[in-house]
N, C-alpha and C positions, 0 to 999 in steps of 0.2 A: 160728343160725352163724355167719349174715352179720353180723348185729347185733353180736356179739361179738369177730367179728375188725374191724369196725370202731370197738369200745372200743379191742382193744387196739390198734390200726395211731393211735389218738388219743391214745394216753400215749403212747407211742413218737417220734411229730411231737412232745409237747409236753417229753417228755424232751430231742429234740434242739435243741428252740430255749431252753428254757431255759439252755441249754449254748452256744448259741451265743453268747444274751447276756449273759452270762457273759462271755463270751470279749471281747465289745465294751465294755463295760465294760472291762475289763483291759484294751485295747488303747484305747482313752479316756483314760485315767488317763495311759499313759503318754506321748501325746500331748503330756495339758497339761501337766505336771509337765515332761516334752522331758529329758529322762534316764533314769530309772529305767530302759530297759530297755535302754539304748545300750552298746555296748562303750566303756569307757575307756582311753584313749590317753594315758601321761602324758611327759613331755618335761621331761626332767631340765638343771637350766642349773648351769653352771658357780660363775657370780655373782652377787649380789644381785639385779644391776640389769641383767642381758642384754639385750641386743634381743633381742625375739620370735620373730624371724623369722633369728635366729642358727646354729638346729640342723639337723642335715642328719644324714641316717642317717647311717651308718660314718664319723664324721668323721674324716679323717688325725690319728692321735696327735698334731705339732708345731702343730694349727689349733684340738685341742678345745678353749682356753677362747678362742678368740675367737668376744665379744659385743660385737662393736659396729655392722656393715652389719645393711641396707642404711642408708643416709642422704640426706638428712634424713626423719624418720622421727617424725611425730605421739606414738611412746611418748617420743620426747625432749621432750617439754613438759608443764608440771604448772604448773596454777591461768593459765594463760592465758601465761607466759614457755618459753623454751627453760630444756632443765636436764637438759646435757647432763654423765651422769656422768664427771668426769677419770678416775675409777679403769678406765675403759675404754678409756683411752687410754697405752699406754708410752712413758715417758720415758726415755733411755740414764744409764746408774750416774755418779753423782754433778752431773746437772743437776737443778735443783730443778722442786718438782711445781707440773704445771700448776695454773694459776687462771685457772678458767672464771666469774668472775664476771662479765666485760664482754658474754662470748658469751650467757649464762643472764641478760639483759641484755632481751635483745629478744623482743618478744612474736610473734616466726614466725620459719624462717629466712629468708637472703639469696635473693633474686627472681631470683636463679641460681646459684643454687648446682650445686657441681659433682655432679649425683646419682650415687651409686658403688655399685654392687650388686656381694658377694662370693657364689662360689658357692667350696668346695672340687677340682673337677674345674675350675675356669679357663673359658675361653672360646676358643669355634672361632670365627673371623670369615665361617663360611659360616652365609649368612641375613642375617648384619645388617643391617638396611636403611639404604637411602639415606636424606641428611635428607628429601628432598621424599616419597618413603615413608610415611617417619612421620606421612604425616598421615591417612593409609588404617586405615582399621578394623580391616584385618587383617593391618597391621604386627605384628613380632613383640615390639618396642618400644616403649611408648606414652607419652604426657604430657597427664596431659587434667584441665580446667579442671572444674572442682563444679559439677554444677547443669547448665550451659550443654553441657560436653561439647565445647566447641572442645581442638582437638588443640595443642599446642606445638610447631615442628619439633624436631625435637634428632641431634645428631651423635652419635654411638654407636658407638665403639671399645674394645676391648678395651685393659687395659694393657699393651706390648708390655716391660717394665723388670722382669718378674719371670713364673715361669711357678707352675699349682699345685703347692702350695693356698695360696698366695699370689698368685694374679692378681684383679684388681678389670677389673667392666665398669664403661666411662664414659657417663653418658645425657648430655651436653652443650646445656642451652638455646639457642637460636638466635633467641633475641625472650624480652625481659625478661620474666618471668611479673609478673603483674596486683602490686600490696600489695596483704595483709591478704588472700590469697583462699587457697582449699582446691586443693591439685591432685590427685589419683591418677597413680602409676606403675603404668604394665600391660606388663609381659614375660610374653609367652602362651607356650605349649608349642610344640616345635617349634626350641628354641635348642639349640645342642651347645655339649660341655666341649670341651677342648682335646684331648681323645683321640677325637672326635670320635661319642662319647656323647650321647642324649638327658639335658639334664640334669632332675634329679628335683626338684621343690620341695620350700622347704625342710617342715620336721615338723609344724610350726602351720597353717600353710596346706594343706599335703595335708591332716590331719587334720578342717580344718573343712568343708573341701569336699566328705569320707566320711562329713560328719556324724555323728561320734565325740566320743564327751563329753570333754573333754581337761580334764589335770590335770598344773597346774605344781609342779614338785619346784624346791627351791633358790631360787626367788622370793617375793617377797612379792603380786607384778602377782597381779591379780585374771583368773582366765582367760576365766571366765562376761563380764566384762567387753569385753576383746576381743574377744570371741566376734561379740556384738553389733555390738561397732564396724565388725568385717569383713564381717561379714553385711550391714551398710549399704553395706559397699561392693564388692560384691559384688551387691548387690540395684541400684545405680546404674551399675554398667557392664553389666548385666542388660538397663538401661532404655536404653542407648545401643546394644545391637545385639554385645555382645560375653559372651560365654557362660561360667560359671563353671568349666566342663570344658573349657575351651580354653584356662583360665589357667597359669602355671607361680607366679606370683607378685603381687599385689599390695599396695600400701600407698600412704598417704597423707601430706601436711605442708600447714601452713600456712605462709604466704608473712609477713613480719616487714611492723608499718603503714610506709609511706614518710617521717613526721616522725621515727621513731629515728633515721633511716639519712641521710638531709638535709641535718637541723637541725644537725648535726655543722658542715659546712661552711657553712652559711647564717649560724651566729650568727659564722663565721670574719668571712664576709665585712660583717655587721654593727658587728662588731668596729673593723674597719678601716676606713669608710666613717664612721663615729661619729666617725674620728679623723684623715679625712679631712682638714681642715685645717693638721694639727699636726704631718705628717710633713717629719723634717728630714733634710737629708746633706750628706754633707762632699767633695770633691771633693780627691781624696789626691798624684793621678799626669797626667803630661800628657805624652804622647811623641810627637812630631813625627817621621815617616815611619819606623813601631815597626818594618814589618819588613824593612824596605830593606837589612839585612845577616843576615835568617834564613836560614843556608844547609840550611834543613832544609827551606825550598819551592822549587821550582821557579820560577827564572827570572821569569817573569812574572808569578807572583802578588804580588813584592814589594815592589811599588811600587800597588796599589790601592790603599793605606788614610793618608791624610792625616795623619789623627793617631787616636788612643787617650787614651782621659779612663777614668778609673778612683774609685773611688768606696766612698762609705759611707751608706747609708739608713737610719733608725730606725723601725720596727713595734711593733706595740703584738705583743707574746707571747701567741698563740693559746690559755694557758692559764691565765696572769694579766696581764690588760688594761693591769694596773696598773703592769708592767712593761714593759721597751722591750731588743727585740733587734736587734743589729746587722747588716745584712746589706751583702752585698758587691757592687759592679755593674761592668762592664767594657762603655764605647760606642766600637767602631769608625766613624769617618768619612772617605766616603770620599774620594777624590783626585782629579786633574783637573776637565774641566768638574760633573763632582757638586759639587769644592770651592767653586766658584767661581760657581756657578748659583745658585737658587734653589729649593733642595730645602725641601717641606714635609713630608713625609712620615716617620716613625720607624718599626721593625719590634724588635717584643721576641723573645727567642729563647729556646727552650725545650732544654737540652741533653740530652742518651743518658743513659742507663743508668749510675748512679755516673760522672758527670759532672762539668761545673763551666759554669762561664761563661768558661774560658778556651776551649771549643769555639768560640768564636767569630775567633780566630785558625786554622781548621781552610779548608784549598784555597775550596776551594767556599763557604764564608761570604764570605771576602773577597770572592770576583768576586760574589757573591750581591750583597753591597751596594755594590760596582764597579759593576755592570750594570743595578742600579735605581736609583740615584742614592737609597741609602738608607744611614743610621745605623742601626747596629745595636746593641741597648743588650739587654743580660741578665744576671741575678744566678744563683741558687744554684736549685735545686729543695732544700732544705732537708730530710732525711731521706731521699733516693734519690740523692744526692752524693758526689762523689769524698771525703768527710768520714765520710760514713754506715757508706761501706763500709767501710773499717775499723774504725767503728763493731759493726758486726753480724757481721764476725768476731771482733772481739775477744769478744764476747757469746760468741760459740759456746767461741772456744780455751780460755779462761778460765771455763768453766762456769758467771758467771754467770746465765746464762739461758736456756731454752730456746728451741724454734726459735719456740713461738707467743709469745714475751717480745720476738722479734728479728724477726716479721711487730706485732706494738703499738707496738716502739719505730720503724721505718718510715712506717706510717701513721699514729701521733700525728703525728712529726717534719712529715709532709709535712704536716698540718693548717699549720704555720710557714712551709713552702714555698710552699702556696697565700696564705698572708694578705700574705706577701714579694711576689711576683709582682701580687695585686692593688694593691700599694701603688705598686709599680715602675710601670704603667701609672697610675695618680694622677699619680705626682712626674712625670713624663717629659709628661705636660697638663699644668704646671704653671709658668707664666711663670716663677716664678722661677731656675726651672731652668735654663732655655736661656739666661737671665740669664748665669746663673753659667757658665755652656758656655762662652757667645761673650767672658767676659769674659779665658780661661783660651787659648782656642783664636785667635791672630788669623785672622784676614779671612774668618770663619765664617760662609757667607750664611745665615743660620734665621730663620724669623719670630717672633715673640714663643711660640708653642706651635706645636704641629704640627696642619695641617691635617687627620691619620688617624693613629692608629694600629693596626699590622698585628700579626701573630701569624704565628710560624713555628716548628714546634715539632718534631722529629726521633728516631725511637724513643718511649724515654721522654716527654722533651720531649714529642710527639704524644700519647702516651697522658695525659700530665697536662694538653695541653692543650686536649684534650675537655671534660674539667671547667672547667680556667679558664675558659674560650669561653664558658660556661654561666654563669660565674661573677661577669665584668666589666661592668661599664658602658661603660669605655672604647673598648675592642675589640672592632671592628662585623665584621673579617673574618681566619680564620685557615687557614693550609695545617699541616697536620697531615700529616706523609713519615711513610710506616710505622710507622704506633701499633695499638692494639687496643685491645682491653678484657676485663675479667671476667680479673683477677688470675691465678688460680688454675688457670685454661686455659693458662695460657702458662708458671709456673713452669718443668715439667718439661720441655718443646723448648728451654729457654735452657742454653748453657754453662758457666752461674755456677752450676746447681740441683745438679749432681754435686759439684762443689766445697762448696757451702754444704751438704750432708745432711754428709757426710762429719765436717766443724768442728762438725756439733751432736750425732754420735755414730750417725749412721744408715750402718754401715760394709759391712752383709750384707743377702743375699738377702732373708730373713725379716724386716731392718726394711722391705722396700717396701709389705706390706701398713699394718704401723705408719705409715709418712708419707702414704700414706694418709686417713688420720686428720684427720690436722696441715690437710692441701687439704681435705677435706671442711666440716670446724668455721670453717678461718679467714676462708675469703668473704667474711662476716658484718665481718669486719673491715676487711678491704678495701672492701667498699663504700662505707663512709665516702668514698674519695677516687675510686672507680674512677668511670672515664669515663660507663661503662652507666647507671651511678647517674641522672646528668643529659641523659642521651643522648636520650631522646625530647622534653629538652624548648631543646637546644639551636639547633636553625633554627623551631623553633615562638614559642620565649619558652610563661611562663608567670606570667601579671600576680599570680598570690595569692602567688606563690615568690620574684617579684623578677625573674623571669630573664627578656633582651631576646633577642630574633632573632637569629641572628649566618648570616653566609655562612660558610660552611665550605669549602673544595676537599683535602681525601683523598685519599692515593694508596698505593698496595696494592705490593707487590711482591710476585709470583711466586714460589713456591719459598724467600720467607723465611727465613733460616737464622735468625733471632733473634725474629721475631714472629708468629705462626701465622695463615695467611691467614684461617683459620675467624671468630678472635679479630676482628679487621680489619672480615671480612664482616657480625659480627653487629653490632658497635658503626654500622655505615653502613647496618644494616635496623633498627636500632631510632632510628636518628637520622632514618630516611623520606629520605638524601641519595640521589639519582639516579647513576646509571651513566651515563660521555659516549659517544653514540656505540654499539659491540658489545662485549660481552664480549670481551677475548680466551681469554679461560679458562669457560665457562659457571659461573656460579656462581647457587647458589638466593636466592632472595627477594628480587633487588632489581632493579626498573627500569634499564631503558637507555632516553636517550631522544636525537637528534637535539643538535649544535652546531651555532654561537651558542646560549645558554640565559643568562642570568641565573638570578642563588642558586649553590644548594651544588651540588658536582657531584665524584664520585667514579670517578678513571681507576687502571684496571690497568697496569700495566708487567710488561713478560716478561721477565726480563733474556738471555734467547739464551741458557740452559744449554748446553753438549755435550750429546749422547747418556748420556754416562758417568755428568755430575755427576744427570742426569735422576733414569737408572736406582738411582745409588747414595743419590738422595733417602730419608729415613726416614719409613716409611707407620708414622704411631706416634707416642707418644709419648716422644718423645727430638731431641736434636739431631744433626744430619750431625755423621761424626765429622770431615769438615778441609769447612771451607768450598767450596762451590759455586764458581765463579767466571763473570762474566757471559762471552760469545765477540764484544762488541761494545763494550761502557763499560768506558775504563777509570781510573783516580782520579784520574788529571789532567785528565781532560776537564770544560770543556769550552775548554780556553786553549788546548792542546795533545794530539796524540795517542799521548805517549807516556807510561808509567809503568802499573804493575800494572794485569792487568785488574780488576775492582771483584766483590767478591761482593753479589746480588739487594739485600741489604739497602742497600745501600750505593747501589743502582744509578739510583734514580725522583732521587735528586737531584743528581746529575755530567752527565743528558740538558739538552743546550741549551734545545730545543724546551719540556720541561717546565718547562725556568728560565722563557721567553717566558714559558708560557700562567699562569706563577707570578704574574708582571709584570701581565699584564691584571688576573687575576683581581684586584691590588690596585687597580689603577688602576680599573676599569671594573665590577668586580662583577658580571664575565660571565665563563661557562666558554666553552672552545673547543678544537679539539683541534686541537694541532699535531704530535703526537711520528705518529712516520714509520716506517717500516721495519719494520711489524709488531711494534715494540716495544710500542706501546698502543694499535694497530688491528690487526683482524686483515685488515682490508680493503688 
């Protein structure tokens, strides 16, 4: 009996072992093929070329066809080139369809692209990280360099121009990313929607983390390929301490190579310098005491200028060097002791948005010319001057082009603007120019050619000036007043934007989401002339690119109603310009050092707004409803105290001590802190 029982037990053990072995084989097969027993998860796409991260559970009816965001994203690359489908971007009725060929000619996305994430539930400000917090691995939003794991600080803000389901989250880089490099955007769980509830992941990302077998319907993209791609991303994040279960969504993109961006203006520079000895000019008009009877000016400003000289000069066209572009110029020569003494320097002035060289007739520039004993000469920033304003609005009103066409019009014509400024600097460094001027201006005591040419740009003139100062060989010192960088970060905070978008057919709240697509794709176009492209070289130089180091005195107005402070500060960070003494308002990532010092410097200016204006100043991507006003600085300062109070954007140019700092910078190449009363120094 005992032996028989053992046999029976052995048979049972053998039978159980065979059953377990069979199960093991089945499980091994499942693991190997990776899909046989997995639960299938189907994602239905409404369009063939949808962004695979654009689908969510229970999408509202009005946005069920939304297929574009997030952006930039590796999915919009094909065979090493950007490949953004035009059909994903709505064009208002009657406007031409989008031509994406220029954008799609690049081998990556802009290294300063506004990163835009969309969720139909919108976004709460609760829990959004401050810029310095985005460098921490616990931050809810991170931008990370592939491989190295370095974090790029970002400014995170929800779009305040719209509400769910049309609202986006802006992730704005506060440094320029490396060219030809891969980056990963990480948004961790904990981010909340406008309703206060935690946000859900996009379907693809949720199913990926859950380990489901994902099937695409309605598009031909290979779900398996993208599963492997995102597993690589998740493995990378795990390697730097970010667990996949903590991630709401993550995606990657590659930045464009520098040559494809920077060579556009470097080739313009080469054209102008190859033509250097052949730039011709004509003086058309010379006026003596040109402002003496100008009743629009306060009386003390009317006799500061002895002569105005107007004329034309001829520059090769940026797109066809065999043809010449006729550019206008105007020069003011100061009166009094300046005129009779031996002036040696000359200033080139860069005007504001949609302005002209006639801005040198403004009261503060009349004062600057007289106070510094500098002739001021100016031409137009073609492409963004007074003529261009009419052209851009005509394109929209006539429906002869869409908004992207308007961006290309501005940027491509700005190539000519930069050609003209480079040529102007060459021209006024030429002995023949001053011989002709002196032959028409009796008693003008000026050397055969200037001892130095300096630059002064305000607003747009400071923005373009950041690029010009990198390119020019003739000008070594530049004062850039209330400028900035990264054009797409500036658009919605400028008052012109609301008028512009209506002219191009964007009139409803639903259109706000569509507008973000234009903002997303257009930065690579702006990059051709954007000062951020050249910022890292402007003070350091780059021999390979032919860029000579320059000295820059940069001025920022806090609460600037036209140029966002973070756009100014991003340029300062990338250019490596130190702040003067102590910050008036804490600013991320900028070193401050005690004056006086040689080289470049960054000045924060507090316009001293009323508490009411400070409280009303918008927190988000909109301009103020009305201009805030300084409680200290008036429009007719520094010559007299009468006149309306100035808005923050105007304040730095109207403070006498700041103008004295500018004068010393030009004369000595040194930075001083002379501004008092806590306008420029907290102490």
